[in-house]
C-alpha positions, 0 to 999 in steps of 0.5 A: 546488553544489546549493542548501541546501534540496536533500536529497542523493541518497545520503541521500534513497536511505538514507531510501527504502530502508526502503520496500523490505522494507516494501512486499515484505511487504505484497504477500504478505500482501495479495495471495498470502495469500488464495490461499495459505490459500484456494487452496493450503491449502483454507481455506473461502472465507468463513471466510477473508474473515472472519478477514481482515476481523476482523483487518485491521479490528482492525490498522486501528484500531490505527493512529490510536493508533500515530499518537498514540504517535509525536506523543507520543514524537517518536521515529519513527526508533526506532519504525520499527526496532521495528516493522520487527523485529516485522514480519520475525518475523511474516512467518516465521510467516505464510508458514510455515503448518504443513502439513496442520494442521486449525487453520489459522485459529488459526495465521493469526490469531496469526501476523498479529498481529506482522505487522500490529503491526510493519507499523503501527509501522514504516510510520506512524513511517516515513511521519510521519518522511519528512513532516518531511524537505524544506524546500519542496513539490517536495522533499517529493515527492522524499522521498515518490518515493524512499520509493515508488520502493524500495517498488516494487522491494520489491513486483516482488521480492515478485511474482517471487521466490516463484516462482523460489525454488521449484517450488510457491508455498507453498514459494517463499513460505516461502523468500521469508520468510527473504530478506525477514527478512534484507532487513529487517535490513539495510535498517533499519540503512541507513535509521537510520544514513544517512537524514536526521533529522527537521527540529526542530519550529518550535512544540513545543507540548505532546504529544498524549495518547491521546484520541478528541480527538487521535486525530481531530484532523486531521480539523479541518483543512479542506484534510485532510478532502476530500483524505482522503475522495478518498484512501479512494475511490480505495484502495478501487478499488485494494484490490479488484484487489489482493485478487482478481488471483491469483483472475483470473489462474488462473481467468479467464485460466487463466495461473497460471504468468504471474502473476509476470510480470504482477505484476512488469510492473505494479509495475516500470511504476509504478516507472518512471513515478514520474520522470514524475509527480514532473516532471508534478506540478511542472508542473501541480500534484499534484492535476491529475497524480493526476487524469490519473492516475485516468483513465488507470487506468480506461481501461486497466484496463476491457479486462480485462472482455473478456479470456479464457483464454490472453490473456497478451499483453493482460493483460500490456499492461493491466498495463503501462498501468495500472502507469504510472498506479500511480506517481502513485497512490503518490507524489502523495497522500502528498507532498500530505498532506505539504503539508498537514502542513507548510503548516499548522503541523502537524508536531507531529501528523504521526504522527496524520495518517499514522495515520488515512491508514494507517487508511483504506489498511487499512480498504480491503483489509480491506473488500476481502477480507471482503466481496469473498471472501464476495460471490464465495462467495455468487454461486457462484464457486469457485476452480478451477472455470472454470464459475463464473467469471462473478462474478469478471469483475464484481467484479474489472473494473468495480466498482473502475473505477466506484469509481476514477471516483468518486474522480476526480470528487470530486477534479476538484471539490474541487481542479481549479481549484487546482495544490496541495491544501493552499490548499483 
């Protein structure tokens, strides 16, 4: 019989299930959407980048408020369910744009409101719920790994299904939106019915109010600040390739029909690597395991700079190798954050911590789209025009590697001598 502190596999899987539709929705929004509206529907890249930057910045600033709302209500299960419903409705709108419309920008902005609001409400609440599960550090890593495993399965589905459901990407994304709505309903029902409920708070305390002090309170935690900084740097390094990968596959490699396979290989490798990173983190500590993953990612990804048209096997290998490192990026940072929350008695503020955490994720993605796309346009890159592809190599390949190395250096400086970040 397993020890009392160990969460049963079925309950762990039930909690992780909601991660599948949340991640499935995130990939089209952050990866396919720039190509759908800018490449296929013909929106001006500078306009598209500006709209995405504005929308994502506004969305990012909502997350800390949702975190405080979670802390005030202490109802993460209810809020996660409401958010999932809003997200499903928004995805139906954003992936079914009116054909031939001259007001694509207006449609995009209005459709993104329920997408971003629903995703924020669901993900912040869902992550805060997960941080309150498990009675020790390794159990919290298992909870995070389960959520990210389902999330990666959802990302793989979102990578391949749009190209399988229809002969064109825009039609495939439209059909995928309906499948996603059904999957969201099923996963939400399973998670709410079968997943473990959050542990009761050891020190109840007063409910946080909607004040600046409540929003930024996690920054007073000396263990959280350096972890948050590393997470931000590493996140920017990941956000740039996520925004530009379809442009690179289409224009640098001239392999647009292979896009789904490349993305699926990347995320499937990440999913398969999760048990490895969970086991390694238990042996050498989460910070050291994450540091090793960062270095491995740079070694794998920098090779994309020398690729050219038709290099399918080489880019596939890069996708697999960098995907193996992805598992650590997904499983270890949230588990480290859960340790910080629990080991410093901050359970009541779990929503605020993940509100700031999600704020960083979205700010990174906003900056990636809002700065990289206009920068590429300014440097002369035009989607579909092979002679203008050179700037894409620098922004897609080299800049992320430099940022990843900076994050790794800071992680080692702050936590390389300690197996766990919570004791920093």
